[in-house]
TORVOTOR-714464 format. One record per residue: x, y, z of N, C-alpha, C, O, CB in turn. Coordinates in steps of 0.1 Angstrom, whole numbers, plus 5000, padded with zeros to 4 digits. Each point is the difference from the previous one (the first is absolute). Glycine has a CB too. Layout:
! residues N
XYZXYZXYZXYZXYZ/...
! end
This chain:
! residues 494
500649875000499550154997500850105001501149995005497149955002/501450164988500850124998499950085011498949985007500950024969/501150135029499850065009498550094997499250025009503449954996/497350074981498650064999499049945004499150065007501550034977/499249775013499249935001499650005020499050025008501949844964/500250105030500050045015499650085008499249975009502049984987/499250185002499750125003498050034999499350055009503750004979/496649914998498850034999499149865004498949984994501950224988/499449735025499849875008500050045014499249955009502049894974/499850275021499649995015499750175002501050085001500949675009/496750304992499850125000499850065012499650115004499649854977/501649875028499950075020501350085000500050095008498949685007/502350214978501350055002499650174998499250034992502349714997/499150345016500050144998501050064988501049954995498550045030/500050104972500650024989501550054997500450044989497249985008/503249985016501550014998500949844998501050004993498750245023/499749644991500249864999500149974985498950014994499949955027/502250024973500549924986500349885004500849995010500050194977/498849735007500349885000501549964997500550064990497149925004/503149955012501449995000500549924988499449894998500450125027/501150034966500049934987501249855008500149904994499550374982/501149775038500749875002499650015018500550095007501849904968/497049935030499849985011501050005010499950045011498549884978/502750015004501349985008501350085004501049985006498149854985/500150334999500950104999499950115012499050035006500949934967/501550105031499550095011500350134994500650014990499749845031/499250244986500050164994500650075014499650035011498049994970/503649995011501350065008499750125010500850005010500749944969/497550165021500150095008498949945010500050065010500950154975/498549735015499549895013500749915006499449905005498950124986/503249995009500549865005501350085005500250104993498749674989/501950215027501349985005501049954989499749914993499350045029/502050114978501149984992500749865004500850035009499450234990/499849634998500749865003498749894998500149885003502050245017/496549954975499349915004499549964984499850084992499550015036/500649774970500149954989499849874997500749945009500550224991/498149734991499549895001501549944994500750044991496450015009/503049815008501149924998500049874990498949944998501450155026/500649874970499749904990499049955003499250024991502749945002/497749985017498449895002498950124997498949964997501949825028/499350334975498750084997499850085015499350105001499549714980/501950145029499950055009500050135009501250035002499149784990/499050275014500550135006501249985008499949915008497950174991/503450005003501050045007500550134997499950084991500549705010/500350225015500450125003501349985004500349935009497650164997/503249984987501249995002500649834997501049955005498750285012/499349714974500349824997499549965015500849905002501750084979/496950035027499049955009498849974994499350094999501650025017/498749774980498549965001498850045008500350025011501049824983/497650175005498950055005499949895009499950025012499050124971/501149725012499749915006501149985014499749995012499149924965/502350095018501350025013498950095016499649975011503550104963/497150035019499550105008498749935008500149995012500950214971/498049775012499049935005499949875012499449985010500450114967/501349845012500749905007500550065019499649965011501449954959/499950185027500550045009499550085010500649995011500849964976/497750135012499150145005498749995001499450085007502050044983/498049805003498749984999499350104993500850094997499449795022/498750144976499250094997498350045009499449935008502149994968/498350185020500150144992501550035005500449965011496750154989/503649964991501650045004500050124993499450014990501949775012/499250315002500650134993501750034995500750065008497350005007/502349894975500949994995501050144993499650074991499049715009/502550235006500550124997501349994997500849915004497650195009/501950014977501050014992501050105006499750124997499049814985/502550055025500850085008500450124989499750125001501249685016/499850124974501150084992498950104992500450124996501849675000/496650175001499150044997499350155004499650104994500749655003/499650225018499850125007501250085008499850095008498049804993/503250074996500950105005500450054981500350124998500949745033/498850064960500050124984499250115000500350124996499949714990/498550135018498950115000500450105006500050104993498349775006/502050135013500350085012500950084998500050115006499449735007/501750114978501350084996499450084988500250124999501849695008/497450134985499450064987499550165004500250114994498949634997/500050225021499550155006500950095005500050124996498249775010/502950065005501050085002500650064986499550104997500849775025/500550084971500850034993499350104990500650104999500749705006/497550184988499550064992499450155004499950104992499849654998/499950275025499650135007501250045000500250094992497849875022/503150024992501250045006500450044986500850095003499749765019/499450144965500650044987499250134994500450104995500349635000/498050235009498950104994500150105008500250104993498249755000/501750175018500050115009501550085005500250105006497549765001/503350054989501850065002499850174999500250075010501449704976/497950275002500250134999499150095004499950114996501349834987/497550005029499050085004500450015013500450105006497949854978/501549965020500349985018501149915004500450005012497150014993/503249924985501349945007499449815000500749915004500150385016/498149704976499649884998498649965011499350095004503349864987/497249965011498449955004500349895013500749904999498050094971/500950045040499849895012498649934995499050074998502350095026/498849684973499149924997500149935013501049965006499050034969/498250025030499849895012499449914994499450014990500350115028/500549764988499149884990498750035015500250045012502349674970/496450245010498550015010499849845005499649924992498850304993/502049765026500249895006498649955001499749884999502450195012/497050034990498549965000499649914991499049935001500550265006/501249804981499849914989500449865006499349915004501350274976/500549825020500549815008501250065008500650104997498949674980/500850155037500950075006500349885009499349955008499950314989/502049705001500749885015501250065003500450114995498949644999/501450195015501850064999500849984987500950074996499449855029/499249974968501149984990499850094990500950064994499449715010/498450254994499450164990500850075002500850044992497049985008/502150055022500550125000501650014999500650114998497249945016/503049804987501350035000500050044981500650094995500449735031/498350074970500650054984499850134994500650034990498949785005/499750265012499150144996501650095005500550084992496049875016/504250045006501150085004500949984993500750104997498749915022/501249824975501149974992500050084987501050054996499049745014/498750214985500250094985499850145003500350074990498649754994/500950265025500350134998498750055005500150125002501649874980/497449965020498550065005500050055014500949985008497949864977/500150225017499550045012498749895003499649934991501450355006/498449735016498949934999498550105007500150085009501949674992/496750224994499250065003499249905008499949894995500350294987/499249855030499449935007498650065005500050124998502149785006/496650045003499050035000499449975014498950055002501249924975/500649955033499749975011501149965009501149974995496949984995/501850065025500949935009500549844997500949945005497950225011/500649824976500449814999500750024987501149944999496849915012/501750244979501850004990500950095001500850024991498349904992/500850175030501150045005501049905008501250015001497550204999/500449695007500649855004500649944993501149945003497550045007/500950014978500749914990501350134995500949924996496549894995/502950265008500750074996501050015010501249994996497250094991/501449935025500949995010501349815000501249964999496250245015/501149764987501049844997500650024994501149985005498049874994/500850204987501150004990501350104999500849994991497349934998/501850165023500950065002500050154990501050075000499949695009/498150284985500050114993500050115011499449995011499649914969/502050225015500050105006499050085000499450024990502449945009/497950115012498650044999499950164994498950065001500549765021/502050254971499950104995499549964983499550074992502450045027/498349774980499649944986498649955000499449974990502949965007/497250085017498149974998498950114998500650115001499949705015/498550214982499150075001498749925008500049875001501150264977/498149945025498949935008498450104992499850125001502149805028/497249974965498750074995499049955012500149945011500350064958/498650045024498649975009499250115001500350125002500849725012/497350094985499150135003499750045014499450115003499749834976/501349955030499450005015501049935007499849885002497750124994/503850055008501049915004499850055012499450115003502249844978/499149945030499549975014501150095009501150034995497949725000/500650295017501450085005501149905002501250024998497550185015/500949694991501049904999501149984986501249985001496949925015/501250104972500750034989501050104996501149984997497149925000/501350215005500250135000501750005014501150054999495450034992/502949875018501450025010501249914994501150045000497450005023/501049814971500849904996500850074989501349984999497249835008/500850304981500550034989501050125009501050024994496949904985/501950135030500950105009501549935007501150035001496250105006/502149784996501049875005501349974989501150065000496649805012/501850074982500949984984500650134993500849984990497549835004/501550315010500450124994499649994982500949994991501250055031/496649954974500049984989499850134994499750115004499749675000/501050184982500550104995498650084993500350104995502349785003/496150085001499050074997498849965007500149885002500950144978/498150045024498949965004498850084992500050135001501249805022/497950014969499450084989498550015008499449895001502150014974/498050235030499150015006498950034989500150044989501350035032/497549904985498449964990498850125001499250044992501249675016/499950325009498750105003500750135009501250005004496949784999/501150324997500250125011500449915011501250005003497050214991/500749695014500049905011500949975003500550045011498149894984/502249994995500849955002501550065002500949945007497349944983/501850225004501650095002499850085010500950085004499849934973/498049985029500250085016500749875012500850005009496650194986/501649704997500749885012501649984999500850005010497049854989/502450134987501750024998501050075010500849975009498350054967/500450105018500550115009500050005012500950065006498750034980/499349855021500150035016501049895004500850025009496650094997/502349774988500749925004501449974999500649925008497650034990/502650134992500950024997500850125012501149985005497849934970/500250195027500250085006500249965019500550075009498250064967/500949785023499849955015501349915002500449975012496750034988/503549964990500949935001501550094999501149965004497049844986/501650335005501250085000500549964984501250004999499450015030/498849964962500349994988499550034989499050065000501649845009/499950074979499350084989499749894987501049954994500450305014/497249724988499749924990500350084987499950124999498349755015/502350054977499950034985499149954994499849874998502250165001/497050084996499149944997499450074984500150124998499549805031/500050014962499250054985498750015003499649915006501749994979/497950195011498249984996499749964991500250054989499350095019/499649754994499949994985498650064996499250035008502249774990/498550234990499050074993498949914994500049894995501750285002/497249925003499349914988499950114986499650115003498549735017/502350144968500150064991498850014991500150064990502249905013/496649985001498549994991500649934985499249984991499350295021/502749714986500049904989499649894993500849905003500250185003/498249894985499249875000500849914994500450034988497650075012/502349815005500849924993499049824995499049945005503650225013/498049824974499149924988500149855005500749924994499950254984/498549785037500849875003498349995007499150084996504449935009/496349885005499250005005499650075010500950035008499449824982/498550195014499650095013500749975014500350095008497449914981/502549825013500650035013501350025001500550045010497949854998/502550094980501350025002500450154990500950034992499549685013/498450364999500450114992500550105015499449965011498650014962/502650125029500150065011500250155003500250035012500449764989/499450304990500650124998498750074998500250134999502349814991/495850025007499150095000500050055018500649985010498149904965/500350205020499350055015499049915009500250005012499850214975/499149715007499349935009501049875001500149934990497450175004/503149895015500749875009500950055011500450115003499849734976/500150055026500650045017501550045000500650015010497749815002/502550204972501450045004500050134997499450064992501649735004/499850255012500550184994499550075005499149985007501250014974/500550175014499650095002499650064989500750014990500249985026/497750074984499650064990500550124997500050095009498449804994/502250144981500250125001499250134992500550114997501449755008/496850094994498850054995499850145013500149975012498649764973/501150395010499950105014498449945006499149924996502450364992/498849795022498349935009499550135004500650065009500049685005/498450314979499250125002499349995014500050105008499549924966/499949835031499550035015500750015007499450035010499449894990/502650095000500750025009500450195002500050074990500849645006/499350335016500550135004501250034990499850084991499349895034/501749994976501050024995500549974984500950034994499349955031/498849964973499849984982501349924994500150004987498450255010/502249715009501449914996499149845001499249955008503550235005/498249794974500249855002500449925011500950055008499550004974/499149825021500549935009501749995001500749985011497049924985/502850124989501249924995501050195008500850005009498249744958/500650325029500450155004499850015015500950065005498550044973/499749865029500349995014500949925007500750035010497350034989/502049834994501049945007500950034999500649985011498849914988/501550184986501050054997500750115016500949985007498049984963/500050155030499950045009500550005015500850075007498149914977/500149895019499949975008501349915008500049995012497850064978/503449875000500649954999501550065003500949945007497149944981/502050245005500950125003499750075015500950085004499149964970/499149935032499950085015500349915010500250055011498050114983/501849685004500149915010501549964999500549954990496949975011/503150115012501649985002500049855000501149945001499650285015/498449714984500749845001500149944985500549904997498350055028/500550164967500249974984500850004992500350125000498449935001/502249894989500850094990499449934990499949884999502350195012/497450044978499150004988501049954992501150075000497150125004/501649704988501149974987499250004989500749984989500949895021/497150144988499650044986498449955003499350005010503249964974/497150005001498749924996500549884991501049984994497450255005/500349705003499649894995498949994995499150045007502349895004/498150014977498949984993500149824997501149955002498850334987/499049625007500149884996498950014994499250035008502249865006/498150104974498750024994499549844994499350004990501450285004/499749635010499349894996501049855000501149985007497350214977/501049715007500949914999499449904989498849984998502050065025/500649894967499649944988499950104988499349974990499449855025/501950294987499550074986501150034989501250035002497150105013/501249864976501149994987500150144995501050024994498449744997/499650365010500550114988500550115012499550055011498649924963/503150055018500650135009499550105007500350045011500849934977/497950095003499150115006499650085009499950125001499849784989/500049975018499650045014501050055008499950115006498649734993/503050075001501150045006500550124996500750085007499849714994/499050234987500650165000499550125001500550115000500649794990/497650055009499250115004499850045017499950125004499149814973/501049935033500549995015501050105002499950105007499749654994/502150214990501050095002499850154998500350085010500949734984/498550254994499450125001499250035011500450105006499849904973/498849965025499250085012500950005011500550115003497149834991/502749985012501349985009500850115002500050085009500249714984/500750204995501150125000499450125000500450085008501249814978/496850155004500150165005499550025014500150115006499349964970/499949805030499850045012501250045012500050085009498149784983/503050035003500950025011501150134995500850045008498949684999/500250324983500450144996499250095006500750085007500149854973/498050085021499250095008500550015013500750095004497549854984/501549945020500449995012501250045007500150075010498649804985/502150094998501650065002500150185000500750075008500449684976/498250295007499950124996499350075012500450105005499749834969/498650015028498950075009500449975016499250065008498849894973/503249975025500049965011501850025002500649975010496849864989/503050214994501450015000500849895002501150015006498450195000/500049684990500749865007500449944982499650034989498349895041/503349974975500349914989499549865004500149955011502050194981/497349824997499449855001500949934990499549974989497750085017/503949914995501149914993499649874993500649934991500850155028/497149894987499749864995498749974993499050025007502449925012/498450024969499049934992499749854998500449954990500150245000/498949755019499649844992498749994990498950055004502149855019/499050054968498850014989499749845002499549954990501450254989/499249735030499449885005500349894986500950024991497150125027/501249754983500249884990498950014994499350104996502049745015/498450024987498849964993499949954985499049994994500450165022/502149834979500549964984499149875000499849925009503050184988/496949904993499449854996500549914994501050044995497650035004/501049774999500649895000499349944992498950064999502049945020/499349864973499249954989499549875008500849915003500650194975/497449905026499349905006499449894987499949885001499650305022/500149904967499549914984500850084993500450125001496949795000/502749984989500750044984499750184992500750064991498749645005/499750355010499550084994500650165008500450104995497549704997/502050165021500950125012501450024988500549924992498849965042/501050244968501450054994500850105010499950124999499049874977/501849965033500650095008501450074996500949944995497949945021/501250284988501250064994501449955009500149995012498350224979/502449775001501349995004500350115012499450104999501149824978/500450065032500550095009500550114996499850115007500549745004/500450154978500950084993499350094995500350125000501249744996/497350114997499050074993499350095010499950124998499849694987/499850115029499250105008501050105006499750125000498549725007/503250114998500750115005500350094989499750115004501249765013/499450134973500450124988498450114998500150124999501849654984/497250165018498250095000500350075015500050125002497849674983/502450135024499850115015500950114996499550114998500349725023/501450144980501350064999499750144991500350115004501049634998/498150244986500050134991498550085007499850124998501549744974/498150095033499250075006500450095015499650115004499249724982/501850105018500450065013501150094995500050105006499349715011/501750174973501150104995499150134999500350105006501449734979/497250165007498950114991499550095009500050124997499149724988/500550105027499050045010501050105009499750125003498749654996/502850155004500550075011500950124995500250095008499749685005/500750254972500350074992499050144997500450125000500849664993/497350185003498750104999500150075013500050125001498249744984/501950065027499650075013501450095006499850095008498349704999/503350194987501050045003500550005015500650095006498750024974/500349745026500449935008501049894999500249944989498050145015/502849885009500949904998499249845001499049995006502950195005/498449754984499249865000500249955013501050015007499349934968/498349995027500849965014500349865000499849974988499050195026/501749764992500349855001498949934999499150015008502750035005/498249844973499049964997499749895005501049934997499150194988/498849775024500249895003499049934991499250084994501649985029/499149794974498749934996499749875009500749955009499650144967/498549855019499949905010499349884992498849974999500950205023/501349774972499149884989500349855008501249975002499350174969/498649785032499649915005499749854990500849914996498450315022/499249804979499949914984501249994993500649894998497250184998/502450035002500650034987501749914997500749994990497750295013/501849685011501649955005499449855004500449904995501150345016/497449784997500149815003498649964993499749885001501650105028/497950074965498949944995500349884992499749885004499350344996/501549814988500449884990501449945002500649944991498150174992/501749905030501149935001499549825004500649904998500850365010/497149784999499849855005498749964994499150084995502249945030/498749854975498649914995499649935011500849975009499849994969/498050005021499549925011499549864990499449984990499650255030/501949674991499549894992498849905010499950005013502750004973/496549945005498849905006500249894992500649974989497550215018/501049755002499649894993498549984999499450015011502849894995/497350074981498649964998499649905006500749905002499450174980/498349945022499449925008498949974989500349964988500350145037/497949914980499149944993500050134986500550114999498049735025/500650094968499750124987498649964996499649885000503150154989/496650075007498549974998499950144985500650104997498349795038/500050034960499350084990499150044998499149915002501750014992/498650215004498350035004499850084987500950034992498850005037/499049994970499350064984499850135003499350015010499349784980/501850345005499650075003499250144989500950064994500849805025/497750164980499150134991500750094996500350085009497849915003/502350034976500550144995499549994983499749904994502650135025/497750084976500050054988500149924985501149974998499750205018/498749814979500749924990500550044990499250064994499849815012/502350124988500750044991499250094990499149944993502349875013/498750304992499750104989498650025004499250004991502349934989/498050105032498550005002500050155009499150094998500449625003/501850295010500150095011499750174992500450004988501749815028/497350304988500150094993499650034986500550094993500749885021/497849964983499150024984499250115006499850045012499949694974/500050315001498850175004499049935001499949904992500850324994/498549795020498549975005499949835000498949975000499950274989/501849705012500349875004500849965015501150035003498849964972/499049945034500649955011501349904998499949934991497750095018/503549984998500849894999499449855001499349975009502250215000/499049734982499549855006500849945008501250024998497949934985/500649995026500849935011500549864998499049925000499850235014/502149804985500249864999501249965013500750095005498649924964/500749845036500949995011501249954994500249934990498150035028/502650124992501649924994500449985014499650065010501450074966/500149765024500449925007501250125009500850084994498449674988/500750245033501250065008500549915012499349955009499950294986/502149745002500649915007500750065015500750105002499649764974/499250065031500750025017501249945002499949885003497950125008/503650074988500749915006500750025013500950095000499249854978/499749995032499950025014501649965006500549894998496650055001/503550195009501649945003499749995014498950015004502850114979/499549845027500250005012500550155008500650015011499849734980/499350335004500050135009498750104995498849975002504150015002/497550164990498950054998499950185008501050075001498349644996/499750335008500250145005500650035014500150115005498149934980/501949845020501150015010501150054998500450095008498949774998/501250094984501850004996499950124989501250044997499649675005/498050364992499850064990498550075001499049944998502649894991/498550295014498550085006499850134993499350095005500949825020/500550094962499950134994498849924988499050075001503950095005/497049754986499350014993498650045008499250084994502449784991/498150075029498650035006500050145005498950064999500849715008/501250294997500150145006499950124988499350115000502449795019/499050044971499850164989500049954988500950044993500450155018/497749684981500249934989501550004993500150034989497450025009/503549915010501549994993499949904988499349915003502150135020/498949954968500449884992501649955000501150055002497050044983/501449805012501549904997500049944987499050004992501349935033/500750014974500149894992500849865006500850015009498950194973/500049685011500849895004500249914988499750034989499449995035/501549874981500749924988500149855008500049985013501950254974/498049685005500449855003501449985005500749944991497850004992/502250095029501049994999500949865003501250015003498150224998/500149664999500549895004500949904991501049945001497050095013/501050014974500249924987499450114982499450104997500149625024/501050224977499950084981498649954998499849925009502950044976/496250045007499149954996499950064981500850084994498149895036/500149964966500050014987498450004996499550024989502949865008/497150115015498550015001499350144996500650115000499849725020/498450164977499650164994499550065011499749955010499650014966/500750185020499750075012498950045004499250064992502449995005/497949935018498850025006499350115010500349985012500249824982/498850305002500050085009499549945017499249915003500450254974/501249925030499649965013500250085012500850105000499749704991/499050175017500150115016500649935010499449915005498550204992/503549935008500949935010499250065013499950125003502749864983/496849885023499350075009500949955014501049934999496450074985/502350035026500849965013499349915007499249954993501850265010/499049755011499249905010499650045010499849935009501149924987/498750295004499150075013498750004997499749984988501850165018/497549875004498650024998499650134995499350075008500549795009/500450174975499650134991500249994987501149974994499550165023/498049904978499950024985500950104992500250024988497649925018/502850135004500750124992501849975004500850095001496750135002/502749634999501349965002500449954987500149894995499650055030/500750204968500549984986501850005000500650085007496950064983/503349785003501250024998500350114988500650105001499749675008/499250164981500150054985498850004994499749894995502450035002/496750215002499449984993499649924986499149914999501550235016/500049894976499949964986501849974996500850095002496650084992/502949715000500949954997499949864990499249915003501450235017/500549864968499549884993501349905008501150035004497550084968/500849815029500649885003500049864991498949974995500650145026/501849814977499549894990498649925010499949995012503049964973/496350015004498949895003500549915007499249965008499850074975/502149935016500449835014500750065008501149944999499149844988/499850325023500250035009499149885012498949954998501750314989/500249725022499349875010500350045009500650105000499449714990/499750135022499949985016501849954996500549934990496049965024/504150184998501849954999500450104993501150045004498949714993/499450314994501150114993500050145008499250045008500349874965/501950145023500350135008499850054992500349964989501050035025/498150164989500050104996500950135004500449995011497749894987/502350224998501350105003498950164992499650044989503749735007/496550285016499450124997501250125003500650025011496949884995/502750174982501250125003499550115006498850015002502349934980/499850165022499850115003499350035018499550105006500449914963/500449865034499450045017500950075013499550025012499149774982/502550245003500950015008499650125008500650035010501049844975/497350225010499650115004498549995010498949954995502550154981/498749945032498249995011499549914992499250024990500050235019/501349624995499649845000500549955013499149995009501149974966/501150025028500449935016499450115006499149975009503349914990/497950274999499650115010498650015004499550055010502350074981/497649814997498350035009499449845004498849995001500350264982/501849655018499849885003499449995012500350065010501249894977/497749985014499249945010499549875006500049924990499750265002/499949765016499749905007498649925000499549925008502150195002/497849984975498249995002499949824998500949924997497950374986/500149695020500049845001501049945007500349884999498850114980/501550075028501249915005501349944993500749915003497450035008/502050134980501049974991501350035005500150105008498549934974/502349915016501650065004500350044992500049934989500849965024/499950304988500450044989501249954992500849935008498150245002/501549844978501249924992501350095003500250125000498149794980/502550015022501350044999500650074989499649994988500549865025/500950214992500450064983502049954998500950015008496850314994/502349624985501349964997500850134991499550084993499749655008/502250255003500850094993500649884993500349905006500150345009/499949764970500749954992501550124996500050124998497449704994/503850075008501150114997500849944993500449925009499650215011/500749834970500949984994499949825003500949945007500350354993/497849664995499249865003500349935011500449895003499650084977/499550145028500149965015498550055009499650124999503449934999/496649915006498450035007500149995016500549915007498249974971/500750265026500049985015498850035007499550094994502749955006/497249945009498850095006500750125007500950015008497549784996/500750304991500450175009498850005008499950095008501650084973/497349745017498750015008499349885005499249954992500550254995/500549755022499649855001498250034997499350115001503049775020/497449954976498550044999499449985012500949985009498849964969/499550065025499250005013499549824998499849944989499250395013/501049615013499449875002498949985008499750115004502349844994/497049965006498950035004500450015015499150035009499449884971/502750065025500450005013500350155003500150025012500949744988/499150374990500450135003498550055000499650085008502949944982/496749935001498650065002499449975013499150075003500749914973/500649895033499149995012500750025011499649975011499049884980/502650225005501250055014499250145006500150045012502649884975/496450145001499650125010498849985006499750095009501450074977/497949745012498749975005500349955011500849915001498150054980/500550095032500450035012498649865005499849955011501450394990/498449644992498849895006499350065009500050125003501249694994/498050065011498450045004500350055018499050035007499449744974/
! end
């Protein structure tokens, strides 16, 4: 059957999903360097077949290429340093630990010359265990506890990113009470619309993050929350105001939003410096750079992003007549996302019949579409929403391949689902897999390095999977998978 015929016979597939010409092929942007099929047709990373990984570590399993992670981290650091060398002497690259963090990853980050962004006391604890210098750490969060603020001061953090006027006052009070000074950046919401899902767009007004840059006519001062924070920060003895921060969202491919945010923040920075006779030496433009989850995703290379952002900063600073602040960025997903795939074992399969418009009838003027039934195959795996909550949280798309062997079977539109007691427990909503996929086969889902393990849970009392790092033909656990004993250890009994 031809690809065209298959497309016509599969109206349940989304418009972007083409029938692959070769079900055994890999789409490089979705996979770590070093992932390939071996001579037996089995997926392997740095020469280690997935069957060996399953035998040694079980499934589900997060499989990470250490070399790929390090290479992506270096690429961001090198590209941004080069692009901004003549503007501000380089860029401070903070790896966004919220995407995935453990002591091994924190160590790699430091060794590759990056800094580390954290969002909680727990993430600070990981950084401390990895021996990261506090000067190379940042702390985010819209609702930091007093204990987290105190810990940041104990560790002499290079920056605390303050999210509100209330928090600014609390940080100042805690720091002054200790006879210390907190290094602070103000997170602003520039009102830039990011072309991404509502739940991961973070620079519009109606959400929990940041200080609004819009003037507030309801306040007697008429000042924006952002300017009120600048004025307050300059008056608190316990605060050293480093500069401004913004983050417009996640999984963004187009540069327009980043450019507009940079322009707005530089303009605001220049205005505040002049109005309050202060110097704001730093500007953080956040992260959110997209990766390839499916074959139609087109992520931009780090160098292209860097050059585009540098051009905007260079031009705007010249227009404003100001010295460029030291720029920092916060990539997370763009470093770790494609470095990792999740390995699952197939269990039950079933096919249902679904009504859908017949080919050539949908949208015909003056005629109702004629529905016919089409097959939809469900392929169940031994994980699901407990190890990848992104599809159920915000409709994230993924892809999958048969990993344990090559197949010459015809493609069949499939839906990869988990084993949890939720109908929304979908790992991959639509993907073509060989029609001979059977129980015991292994599937690999690429692009799961970011926000999968980090969002994992014990729903239905499933143990969270381990994370294996592969480098130079050797595999080692960097996060041990949980056992049932782990799950029961916190149960205090009757």
